[in-house]
N, C-alpha and C positions, 0 to 999 in steps of 0.2 A: 172754698179757699179751695185753688189745686197744691195740691203738694209734689214735690218733684221726689222723683227716687231717689236722687242723692239726700236731702232732705229728710225723706222718709225714714230710710236704713241709718241713717245718723242719729234720728231718735228711736226707731223700734229697731232692733235686726232682724225681725219678721212680719210679714204681712199677716192680716188679720185671718186669712183665709187658712193658714198652717195650723194641721192638726186640731182644726174646727167640726172636722165628722171623724176623727179618730174610732171612735164606738164601733161607727157604720164600718169603718174601713176592717177592724178586726173582724167583723162576720164577714163580709165580702172578702178577707185576707185569710179565713178558717183553712182551707184547703194548700195554700200557697204557703203557710208557714211551716210546717213539718217538712215540704219540698224544698225550701229554703234553708232549713236548718237554723231556724231563729228559735233559739230559748228564751233571751232576755234582750227586750231592746237595746239600740245601741246608740244610747243618747247624742254620743259625740257625731254620729252618722245622722243624727233627726236634727241638730244644730243646724251641720253645715246643706242638709237641704234646705232648711228656712232659712236661712240665708244667699241660699243661689238664687231664689225668688227674685232676689233683686242684682242678679250679678245677669251681662249681658255676656254676646262673641264678639270681644270688641274688634278684631279685626272685620267682620262683618259689618258694624258698626260703623265705621271707617269708612268701608265701599258704600255705605247706604248714603251717608252723609255727602260724599259727592256724587252719588244717583240723582239726591233729590236739588241739587244745584239748576239751578237755568242752564239750559244748553248755550252754549259759549262763554261763560263764564269760569274764570280760572280754576282747574282741578275739576273740572264736571263728567264725570261718566255718566253715558246713556246705557239703556237699555240693549242698544245695538253692537256699541263698543264691547259691553262684556260679552255676548253672545259669539262675538265674532273673538274676541280673547279665548275664549275655553273652546271656539273649533279649532285657531291657529297655534295656543300655548305662547307663550313669553317669548319664545325665540322668533313669532311670527306679527309680533306688536311692532305696530309704527312708530320710529322713532320721539313720534311727539305725544303720544300713549302719558295717563295720567299717572304718578308714580303709584297712587294707590291701586289705581289698575294691575300694575306690574308687580307690584306687591303682592296682592290679593293671589293671583295667577300662580307666580314661583313659591310661594307657599304651598298650593294644594298640588304644584308639580313636587314639591319637595316632601318624597316618600318617607315616613320613620322609618327608623331602622328594623322596627321591631315585626312589620310588614312581612309576612310569608307569604308568596306568591303560589305558592304550589298550595300552601293552606287555603286560602284563597279560590284558589281553581275549584276544589275538591266541596266547598261550603255553597259556591254559585252552583254548584251539579246537585249536590242536595237539594237545596231550593229549587233549584229546576225539577227534579221531579216529585218534589211532594205535589206538582199539580195545584188543581184546582182544590184540593186542601187547603194549600199556604192561601188562596184567593179567598176563600171562603173564612178562614181565621183570620187574614188580617179586616177584611169585613166587617165580620161580628164581633169580632174576641178583641183587636186590637183596635179599631176604631168607635165604634159605635160601643164598646166596653169603656173607652176612654169618658165617652159624654156623659158617665154619672157623675163626671167631678166640677163643679165650678172652674171658673178661672178661664182654661183654653177654652172652652165653650162659649163661655160667652163673647171672648175673642173674635171667636169665628164668623158668629152674629153680626156682631158690631162691625165686620168686615165685609159683611154678605155674602160668607164661604157656605159652601153645603144647604145654600135656602133658597127655595122658588128655582127660576131657571137653570140657576148653575149647580143644582145639584148634582146630578148626573158626571157632568163635566168635571165638577174639581173631584169627583171621584175617581174617575177615569186617570186622571192627572195625575194622581197620586198612585194610583196603580199601573198606571204604563211606568212613574219613575221606580218603584219596586222590582217590576216585572223585569225592568233593562239590567238590575244586577247580578241575573243569572247568565246574561251574555257573555260569550267566552271572552277574554280581555276587555270588556267592557269596562273593567274596575281602573285598569291601568290608564295615566295621564294621557287624555284626550281621547280616552275610549268613551262611548254611549251614556255609559253608568256614571263615571266619572265627570263627564257635561255637565248633565242633569243634576247629580247630588251638590257641585259648584253650585248651577243655576237655583237649586232649590235653598241654598245657604244664604245668597245673595236676597231671595226673596222674603225670607224669613227678617232677615235685618233688615230691612227698608219698610217689613210692616213695623215690625218693631219700634223703629226712628220715627213712623210717620203715626204711630197709635198713642207714644209717650205724654205727649202734652194735655191730653182729653183722655187717658186711660185711670182709674183708679188705685194705682200703685199703692196706695195704701191699704186697701183690701186685697189686691191679687199679687202683687208684686210688681215687675214689670210686663209688659203684654208678653212678650217672647223669651223666656229667661231660662235660666243653667239647668234648674230641677224639672222645668219642663220640657227641655229638651231632653234630657238623661231619662224621662218617663214615656217619652214618643220611641226611642231609640229600645229599650224595655220592652215596649208594646211590638217592636218591629223584629226581633230577636228571639229572645227565651219565651216570649208567652207566644209567638207560633210556633216554637217548638214542644212545645207543652200541650196547646191546642192539637195540634196536629196527630199528637199522639192519643188524646180522646177519640180522635177519626179512624183509629186503628192504623197507624201508620206508624211503624216499628222506626225509632233514631238510633244509632248509633252511640258509644260514644266519640270515637272520631269524628262521625258525622256532627255531633253536636257541638267538638273543640271547634270545627272545620268554620261553622255556619258562624256562631259566635266568634271569629277570627275575623272574619268576612265584614261581620258588621260594626266589632270594635273601627275597622279601618274606614269606614261610611259613615260612623258615627263622628271620627278624627276629621273625615273631609268636611262635615257637619260643622262642626266646630264646639262640638261636647264638649267641657271640661274634661280633659286628660284623665282625674281621679275616676270620672264615671264610665274611664272606655275600660272597663274590665275584659278577662279573658276567660271565666269560663259560666256555664249557663248556673250551675248553683249561686254562686257570687253575685248576677245579675238577679236571680230569683231575692235574694236577700235584701239587694239598691231596691227592687221591684216593692217588696214587703216596707219595708219602710219609706218609700214615697207613698205606698199607699196610704199608711197611717196621718202623714203630714198633711193629706189635701181635706178640703170642704167637703161638702155635704154635694147634692146635687142643685143645680140652680134651673131656672125656668128654659137658658139655655136649652140645656140636655133632651127632653122632651122634645122640646121644637124642632131641634137638627135629628133626632134618632125618625121621627115621625117623617119628616122629607125624606130620607135616603132609605128607609125601607117603603115608601111609596113611589121613589123612585125609581126602584127596581122592577117595576112595571113596564117603562120606560123603555129598558134596554130594548138594543135592535135586535131582537132573537132572528133569527136564520132557521130556514126549513119549516116544515108543514104546520098548520094549527099554531101560531106564534102568539095569541091571545090566550088559549089555554095553555100553552108552556109560562106563558108570562105569571098565568093565574098558580101556576102549579110552583113556582120557583117563588116566589110572593110567599106560599104556606112554607115550602121549604126553607126558607128563609126565617119566619117566625119559628117553627120548630124545631132549630137548631138555635137560635138565639133562648128560646126556653131552658134548654139544657146547658149550653154555656154560661149564661148572666144570671140563669134563677129567678124565679117568681118574686123574689121582691122587685130587683132592677125592671122588670117588663113591667111591674104591676107600677113604680115609678117613671117609668117612660108612655106610660098609658096604651101599653099593646097587648092584644090580647093572648094568653097562653096556650100553647098547641102541645098535643102528644109529642114524646122522642120519636117517632116515627123515621126522622130524617138520620137521625143520628142509627138507628138497626139498621137501612140499608148501606149508608155509607162505612160503616165497619165491615160488612161483608164483601160490597166490593172492594173495600183497602185488602183485607184478607188476602182475596185471588191476586191481587195488583202487587202486592210485596212481598207476598208470601210462597207464590208458586215463579215457578223458571218464565213460565207464559208470560205472567205479567210482568215480572223484573224487565222482562228482555226488553220491552216495549215502554219502561219509563220516561226513557229522556223522547222517547218520539210524541208520547201521550202529553209529557208536559211545556213540548215545544205548542203542542195543538190547541191546547189550553191557553198559554200568552198569545197566537194570533187570537183567537176565539173570545176574550178578554177584551182584547183592544178593540176589537171589529165590534163586538156585543154592547161599547161604552162609547167608544169615538161613533159608529157607525160610518160613513163615505166620510168624515171632515178627519182633522190632523190636530196631533198635541201639540197644545202650544207650549206648553213646557221646554223648557231647552232649545225652541226653535227659533233660529236666527229673524230676531226685527226687521221687517221690513219699512219701516219709518226710524 
């Protein structure tokens, strides 16, 4: 019997996954707990996280329902209409545009009063200056680190994401979106990052709406839910700040606050519930720690996704001499960094070989030169831009990213 999310939530407030792997989560979060300043578990926060596994992005869901209607049906929204609306804005919508499309674009344009554009600009510059360090942490700690828990990983496998031939391209599209956040004015309404984030939110809602009827919501909660969205946001903001510091990158209090503010706005654009849009890094670590303890253990999907993703790094479009050798070194570098960032227990769970920490050793040395000498600091912006361009070229090659690109049909 298929149990609907509404019926499940009325019978039990939490999905079965909730706190299944709590003891394992305590081990994985041992280092995070003092950083987050957690003395005792906040049971009210745990209750909210548990219930939010059954909460969706309501505005996104309304748009998704319209996008799943057949073309020509009253109120139907096509992918092309969405893409064109994100480029034109509400002022450029035709008179016969569906109302939900008008509401969606108008909401994204209605910037909250708390948004500080100067602070966002500083956050964008800081993120750009993290350069390859941010790219490494996003892949290894944010993305692969998130595969240690069942639920979202099982959804990725069910939808064909990050498996088989699509592995590198799906990764590249995520990377393309995160890298766009550092483009000046890109997050202002109509900017590239603003458009891409609006597109990502809509696609999340479409996936959730399409998968709900056949998803085991009693086990996992909704396919894409508020607790998992909050977890994703935490992996992109505070986890990156924490991760780059382990690579020897100094992050000032002002830069930390600016990066967190930038991601707070991005989270708002993505439809993350307001109570998860925290302002400070320590508060995010606190939320992350509680989410960590709310998770299930690793599922079969975790090793499958991780091994496919690690193997995909061999197929990056390496430019320059000796591409095969550079691909092999890049693969070993990835394993070395994963061993340090995730730990031996997670490497065993993923079925990955453990490597010595040689990558961290040379990266800390390089970052000391980059960030702590006048010569290095003067070149950080240019380096960050080169990394952004290189990442796009090595992952996409000569093709173009689909994410946020106007549809032709």
